[in-house]
Structure formats: structure tokens, C-alpha cells
C-alpha positions in Angstrom: -33.3 99.2 21.8 -36.0 98.8 24.5 -36.4 102.4 25.3 -36.5 103.3 21.8 -39.4 101.1 20.9 -41.0 103.0 24.2 -40.1 106.8 22.9 -41.8 105.3 19.3 -44.8 103.8 20.8 -45.2 106.9 23.6 -45.5 109.7 20.3 -47.9 107.2 18.3 -49.9 107.7 21.0 -49.6 110.6 21.5 -50.5 111.8 17.8 -53.4 109.1 17.9 -54.6 111.0 20.5 -54.6 114.6 19.4 -56.3 113.6 16.5 -59.2 112.5 19.0 -59.3 114.9 20.4 -59.7 117.1 17.6 -62.1 115.3 16.0 -64.5 115.5 19.7 -63.5 119.4 19.9 -64.1 119.5 16.2 -61.3 121.7 16.1 -59.4 122.5 12.4 -55.9 123.9 12.1 -55.8 126.8 9.9 -55.2 126.2 5.9 -52.1 125.9 4.3 -50.2 122.8 2.0 -51.2 120.1 4.4 -54.2 118.2 3.8 -57.6 118.8 6.0 -59.3 116.5 8.2 -62.1 115.6 7.2 -64.3 116.6 9.3 -62.8 120.1 8.1 -64.9 122.5 5.7 -63.6 124.1 3.6 -61.5 123.9 -0.1 -59.2 121.5 -0.4 -55.6 122.4 -1.5 -53.9 119.8 -3.7 -50.7 118.8 -2.8 -47.8 120.2 -4.8 -47.3 117.7 -6.8 -47.0 117.9 -10.5 -48.8 116.0 -12.7 -48.8 115.7 -16.7 -50.8 117.8 -18.6 -52.9 116.6 -20.8 -53.0 116.7 -24.7 -55.6 119.9 -25.6 -58.5 118.8 -27.3 -58.1 118.8 -31.1 -60.9 120.5 -33.6 -61.4 117.8 -36.5 -61.0 119.2 -39.4 -64.2 119.1 -41.6 -63.3 118.4 -45.3 -65.7 120.4 -47.5 -68.5 118.3 -49.2 -68.6 119.7 -52.8 -71.6 121.0 -53.7 -74.7 119.6 -56.2 -75.2 122.2 -58.7 -78.2 122.6 -59.7 -77.5 121.2 -63.2 -75.8 118.1 -62.0 -78.9 117.9 -59.9 -81.2 117.8 -62.8 -79.3 116.0 -64.7 -79.5 113.2 -62.2 -83.5 113.7 -62.4 -83.8 113.1 -65.9 -80.9 109.7 -65.9 -83.5 108.0 -62.7 -86.4 108.7 -64.4 -85.6 106.9 -68.2 -84.3 103.9 -65.9 -87.4 104.0 -64.6 -89.3 104.2 -67.8 -87.2 101.4 -68.9 -88.1 98.9 -66.1 -91.3 99.8 -67.9 -90.5 98.9 -71.2 -88.7 95.9 -70.0 -91.9 94.7 -67.8 -94.2 94.5 -71.4 -92.0 93.4 -73.4 -91.6 90.4 -71.5 -95.6 90.2 -71.2 -95.7 90.5 -74.9 -93.1 87.9 -75.4 -95.3 85.9 -73.4 -97.8 85.5 -75.4 -95.4 84.2 -78.4 -94.3 81.8 -75.6 -97.9 80.2 -76.0 -98.2 80.5 -80.2 -94.6 78.9 -79.9 -95.4 75.8 -77.8 -98.5 75.3 -79.7 -96.9 75.4 -82.9 -94.6 72.8 -81.1 -96.9 70.0 -81.5 -96.7 70.3 -85.4 -93.2 69.3 -84.9 -93.9 66.4 -82.7 -95.9 64.4 -85.7 -94.4 61.3 -84.2 -96.4 61.3 -81.5 -99.3 62.7 -83.5 -101.0 63.4 -80.4 -103.6 66.0 -79.6 -103.2 66.4 -76.0 -99.2 67.7 -76.5 -100.3 70.9 -78.2 -102.7 71.6 -75.5 -100.6 70.8 -72.5 -97.3 72.6 -73.9 -99.4 75.5 -73.4 -100.1 75.6 -69.8 -96.6 75.1 -68.4 -96.0 78.5 -69.3 -98.9 80.2 -67.7 -96.8 81.2 -64.8 -95.0 84.1 -67.3 -98.7 85.6 -68.9 -99.8 88.2 -66.5 -102.8 88.3 -65.3 -104.2 90.7 -66.8 -103.8 89.5 -69.9 -105.8 87.0 -69.0 -108.7 88.5 -67.5 -111.3 90.8 -68.5 -110.4 93.6 -70.4 -110.6 97.1 -68.8 -112.7 99.7 -71.1 -109.8 101.5 -71.8 -107.9 98.4 -73.6 -105.2 99.8 -70.9 -103.9 96.9 -68.9 -102.5 97.7 -65.9 -98.9 96.3 -64.4 -99.5 94.9 -61.5 -98.3 96.5 -57.9 -94.3 96.1 -57.9 -93.5 94.7 -61.1 -92.1 98.2 -62.0 -90.6 101.2 -60.5 -91.4 102.9 -57.8 -93.4 106.2 -58.1 -94.2 104.3 -61.5 -98.4 103.1 -62.4 -98.0 101.8 -65.8 -100.5 100.2 -68.4 -100.4 99.2 -72.0 -102.5 98.6 -74.7 -102.5 96.2 -77.6 -103.6 97.4 -81.7 -103.8 95.3 -84.3 -102.8 94.9 -88.1 -105.8 97.9 -88.6 -104.7 99.9 -86.0 -107.5 99.3 -83.8 -106.8 99.0 -80.2 -108.2 95.5 -78.2 -111.3 97.3 -75.9 -114.5 95.4 -74.9 -116.1 98.0 -77.9 -113.9 96.3 -80.4 -114.7 92.5 -78.8 -118.4 93.0 -79.5 -118.1 95.1 -82.4 -116.9 92.0 -84.0 -119.2 89.5 -82.6 -115.8 87.3 -81.4 -116.4 84.0 -80.0 -113.6 81.6 -78.5 -112.6 79.0 -76.7 -111.0 80.4 -73.2 -107.6 80.4 -72.3 -109.1 78.0 -69.3 -110.8 75.4 -71.5 -107.8 75.1 -74.0 -105.9 73.8 -70.9 -108.3 72.9 -68.3 -106.3 75.3 -66.1 -104.3 72.5 -64.9 -100.2 71.4 -65.2 -101.0 68.9 -67.7 -103.8 71.0 -69.4 -105.1 68.4 -71.2 -108.5 69.7 -71.3 -109.0 70.3 -75.1 -107.3 66.6 -75.4 -109.6 64.9 -72.7 -112.3 66.5 -75.3 -112.0 65.5 -78.4 -110.4 61.8 -77.0 -114.3 61.5 -75.6 -115.7 62.8 -78.7 -114.1 59.8 -81.0 -115.4 56.8 -80.2 -113.9 53.3 -81.7 -116.2 51.9 -84.6 -118.7 54.8 -84.8 -120.2 54.2 -88.0 -121.5 58.0 -88.0 -117.3 59.0 -88.5 -117.5 57.2 -91.4 -119.6 60.7 -92.8 -118.7 64.4 -93.3 -122.0 64.9 -91.3 -121.3 62.7 -88.6 -117.8 64.8 -87.6 -119.6 67.5 -87.6 -122.8 66.7 -85.4 -120.7 64.2 -83.3 -117.5 66.3 -83.4 -116.8 69.7 -84.4 -119.8 71.1 -83.3 -119.6 69.9 -80.4 -116.5 71.4 -79.4 -117.7 74.6 -81.1 -119.9 74.9 -78.2 -117.7 75.8 -75.8 -116.9 79.0 -77.6 -118.0 82.1 -75.1 -118.0 85.2 -75.8 -114.1 87.4 -75.7 -113.3 89.3 -72.8 -109.5 88.9 -72.8 -106.2 90.3 -74.4 -105.8 86.3 -74.6 -109.3 85.6 -75.8 -108.2 88.4 -78.8 -104.8 87.0 -79.7 -106.2 82.9 -79.6 -109.3 84.2 -81.3 -106.8 86.2 -84.2 -104.6 83.1 -84.7 -107.6 80.3 -84.5 -106.8 79.0 -88.1 -103.8 78.2 -87.2 -104.4 76.7 -84.3 -107.1 74.7 -85.7 -105.0 73.5 -88.4 -102.0 72.9 -86.3 -104.8 70.2 -84.3 -106.2 69.2 -87.3 -103.2 67.6 -88.6 -102.4 66.7 -85.6 -105.5 64.5 -85.8 -105.2 63.4 -89.5 -102.1 61.5 -89.3 -102.8 60.1 -85.6 -105.7 58.5 -87.2 -103.4 57.5 -90.9 -101.3 55.5 -88.5 -103.7 53.8 -86.8 -105.4 52.3 -90.0 -108.6 53.8 -90.0 -110.5 53.3 -92.9 -110.0 55.5 -96.0 -113.5 56.3 -95.6 -113.2 57.6 -92.2 -110.2 59.6 -93.7 -112.5 61.1 -96.1 -115.4 61.7 -94.0 -112.7 63.5 -91.9 -111.2 65.1 -94.5 -115.0 66.0 -96.1 -116.3 67.4 -92.1 -116.1 71.2 -91.6 -113.0 71.4 -89.4 -113.0 75.4 -89.5 -114.5 77.6 -87.2 -115.2 74.9 -84.0 -112.5 76.8 -82.1 -113.5 80.6 -82.9 -115.1 82.6 -85.0 -115.8 84.5 -87.2 -112.7 83.6 -89.2 -110.1 86.3 -89.0 -108.2 88.4 -91.3 -104.3 88.7 -91.2 -105.5 92.3 -90.4 -107.2 90.9 -87.4 -103.3 90.0 -86.0 -101.6 91.6 -82.8 -98.8 94.2 -84.2 -98.3 97.0 -81.3 -98.6 98.4 -77.9 -98.8 101.4 -76.3 -97.9 102.5 -73.1 -99.0 104.6 -70.4 -96.6 105.5 -67.5 -97.7 107.5 -64.9 -95.3 108.6 -62.2 -96.1 110.3 -58.5 -93.9 111.9 -56.1 -90.8 114.1 -56.6 -91.3 113.8 -60.6 -95.2 113.5 -61.8 -96.5 113.3 -64.7 -97.5 110.8 -67.7 -95.5 109.1 -70.5 -96.4 107.6 -73.7 -94.5 105.3 -75.6 -95.7 102.9 -78.8 -93.7 100.3 -80.4 -94.7 97.8 -83.3 -94.3 93.9 -83.2 -95.2 91.2 -85.7 -97.5 88.0 -84.5 -97.6 86.6 -87.8 -97.6 82.5 -86.9 -97.4 79.9 -84.5 -94.1 79.0 -83.7 -92.6 82.6 -84.0 -92.0 84.7 -80.6 -92.7 88.7 -81.1 -90.3 90.6 -84.3 -90.7 93.9 -82.4 -89.5 97.3 -84.2 -88.3 100.4 -82.7 -90.2 102.7 -80.4 -90.7 106.4 -79.5 -92.8 108.5 -77.1 -93.5 112.1 -75.9 -94.5 113.2 -72.3 -94.7 116.0 -70.1 -93.9 115.7 -66.4 -92.8 118.1 -63.5 -89.6 117.3 -61.2 -90.1 119.4 -57.9 -86.8 120.1 -56.2 -87.2 121.0 -52.7 -84.8 124.2 -53.0 -85.0 125.5 -56.7 -88.3 124.6 -57.1 -90.6 123.2 -60.4 -89.0 122.2 -63.6 -91.7 121.0 -66.4 -90.3 119.0 -68.9 -90.9 118.1 -72.2 -89.5 114.6 -73.5 -89.1 113.3 -76.9 -87.9 109.9 -76.6 -86.7 107.3 -79.2 -85.3 103.7 -78.8 -83.4 102.4 -81.6 -81.8 100.1 -80.7 -83.3 96.2 -78.7 -81.4 92.4 -77.8 -82.7 89.0 -79.0 -85.5 89.6 -76.5 -87.3 92.8 -78.2 -85.7 94.6 -74.7 -85.1 98.4 -75.7 -81.3 99.0 -75.3 -80.3 102.0 -77.0 -81.8 105.4 -78.1 -81.8 109.1 -77.3 -84.0 110.9 -75.2 -84.6 114.9 -74.8 -86.1 116.8 -71.8 -87.2 119.9 -72.6 -87.9 122.9 -69.7 -88.7 126.1 -71.8 -89.8 128.3 -68.6 -86.2 127.6 -67.3 -84.5 127.6 -70.6 -83.2 123.8 -69.6 -82.9 121.6 -72.3 -81.0 117.8 -71.1 -79.8 115.6 -74.5 -79.1 111.9 -73.0 -77.2 109.0 -75.3 -78.1 105.9 -73.9 -75.8 102.8 -75.2 -76.7 99.3 -75.9 -73.2 98.8 -73.4 -75.8 100.4 -69.9 -73.5 103.6 -70.5 -74.8 106.9 -70.9 -74.4 111.0 -72.1 -76.8 113.3 -70.4 -75.5 116.7 -72.1 -77.1 120.3 -70.1 -78.0 123.5 -71.5 -78.9 126.9 -70.5 -81.0 129.1 -73.1 -78.3 127.0 -75.7 -75.0 127.0 -74.0 -73.8 124.3 -72.8 -73.2 123.9 -68.7 -73.1 120.5 -68.0 -72.4 117.2 -69.1 -72.7 113.6 -66.7 -71.1 110.1 -67.5 -73.4 107.1 -66.5 -70.8 103.9 -66.5 -72.2 100.3 -67.2 -71.6 99.6 -63.6 -74.1 102.5 -62.6 -71.5 105.3 -61.8 -72.3 108.9 -62.2 -69.8 111.3 -63.3 -70.6 115.1 -63.7 -68.7 117.5 -64.7 -69.1 121.4 -64.7 -68.7 122.9 -67.8 -70.4 126.4 -67.5 -66.7 128.7 -66.8 -65.4 126.5 -70.1 
């Protein structure tokens, strides 16, 4: 046993010694199917050991995307433009409603006869000021077109609106000057604070208990109505014009409230008679408006820029006849010229014909028909908008129906190519 161990140790030592001598002498064995020492140059030869074969890389199958045809692009552009136009219409519709809300708020004071407070009439108006566009309260542009504020409407659209009275006159600074309109401004009516008691405080401060001058009509004229009338200023804004056009109704509401309150307070009949015979009209605004001065319509101008550029005009009638009544809207129609710039197919000049025939309880248009006509390329798109929010666009080429787009109530759009059918 000891001899075998000695032999093994001698062989192991000989191998180690041999390898050391080869390294010192930089001796390399011939290449073969054995591993080479680390100091030897030359290509490594892999040991004959079988390795698993790697699977060849599989090429991904690319699913061809359906090409959007020229006709489908045009139909989708038309639907998008109509959506932008609807946003513009909704903004100015709601802005016009805000005028009606001010009316309704003032009129509501008459229904509060049990309180008989002039302050109730004024304070209700100011609470809705946040919903009134600043453009309606500021000075009118020379053209009469009031621009929508940035971000209020669709991207790429620069809309504005002007307003007309029953006579068909556009409300402009020149019209205000020609009529010589003087009115207590919206700021003076409300005071610009959340309580809106400016007018109430003014009237209250002028009526002093036991003031014998108020026992005569002349005393009321001198001490109350003339003093309030001095607050009138030249009309500058659309709201100024509107307040003037319904000023006879505003005066009537306030006068009735004041009369009822004084009667409930047990004031002498002489004071009440003097009030009745005083100059109770014309203190809020002048000259006296007529029915033909009431606001009765608007014109919208929407200027588009970007891939679709041009101008669209729309007109709509409405009525604001009485305090306490919201605007009553009628149909809306319009026309326009726009050019769609396509990077692949070129420019398409469209003439638009617009007819909105249905609207909701707030006056927002919901249904109608719009036609896009490009006579240069023989393209005609007829679109139907339904009150449930769905729409259909038919695409014609030189009188032939070539495509149909359906937009459902969720906004999903599908196109059907009819060119070969």
C-alpha cells in the first residue's frame, strides 16, 4: 500500500515538474483535440463535446395595417371639423344663456314679494357673474364681434360672436353712440361683490324716515330718482346694451317691490301717492327702449388654422323678451370656406352649407345636416348629425357614392368603401 502511494506521488510530481519546465521554456505541444496551455498562441480547439443546437431565430410576421384611403381621410376630417364647430356653438349658446340667467335672477325678486326687498333683486344677479363671459362685460370691439377667451373652444379655432336686435341692427359701439344709450352699469348695479347690494344701498341711503320731502312727487324726483339717474354712464358693453333694452322691466320690478314694502311698513297714504305720481321711469337707463331694441340674434365667426384653415359663419335667432325668461332659441344656419391640407394628397377647398334643425332644452344644437363641396376635385360629403350624438357621412366622387363613415354615440368611427360596389 505504501509503495503504491509513493508511485502515485512520484507520477504527480513528475507531471507538475514537466508542466513547469514547458512553461519556463515556452514549449508548446502540437495542436490537437486537447486543450492548449495558456501561454501557447493559436486557435482554440473545442473539445468534442456535443452541445444543444440553438433554435433559429424566427422572423416576426408583420400584419399589414389597412391603408386609410383618401376618401376615408376626407370623411374623417369633415367629422372632426363638425365636432370643433359644435364646441364653438355650445360656448356661445351657453354664454347667451348667462344673459338670460341674469334676467331670471332680477325677475325672481318680484316673486319674493313677501320680503319686499330691493336688495333681493340686486343680490341675486351678482351670484351668476362667474358664468358671464368677460367679453360680455367689457367694451365692445369696433366690429361688434366678441372673441371667445383662449382655451374656451377647439384647438385651432378662433371664434367670436356678434349680436343683433329685433330690428336686425348689429350691436356695435357706433350703434350705442347713435342711440345715445345711458345706463347704470352692471358694476354699479351689483357693486362687484358677492352680495351685490350696490343699488340697494344707494336707494336705501336716499330714503330717510320722516322726510317730509317724500310726501310730494317733486321730493321723490329730486331726492331719489334724479340722484340715481346721475349714476348712468354711456353704454360700452353688450351687457350695458342688454340692461338698457330691458330697463323698463327692471324699473318696473324694483318700483313694485319698493311700493309694496312701503305699504307694508304702514307709510302714510300721502307718501304712497307721491311715490305713485313721481317720475319712476328713466332713472335706470335712457332713452326709453322699444320692443325692436331687444336682443334677438347672434352671428358666429369661427376662423380655423392648421391643417384645416378657413372661416365659417353661422346665424341664429333667439328671443329675450321678458325678465325671468331664459332665451328661446331658433334654428341655426351657416356657410363657410375651408381648405384641408393633406401631406400626401394635396389641398382640398371645401364650401360648407350648414343647417342645424334640433336643439336641447338649453338651446345647444344637437341635430342637423352639413354639406362639404369641393368642386375642384369633384368631392361631395353629405353629413347627417343626429340628436343621440351619432352621425353619418356619405362621400361622393363626381356624383358617385364611393364611401360611408359611421360615427356612433361613443365616438367610434367606421368606414365602408363603396367604390367597387
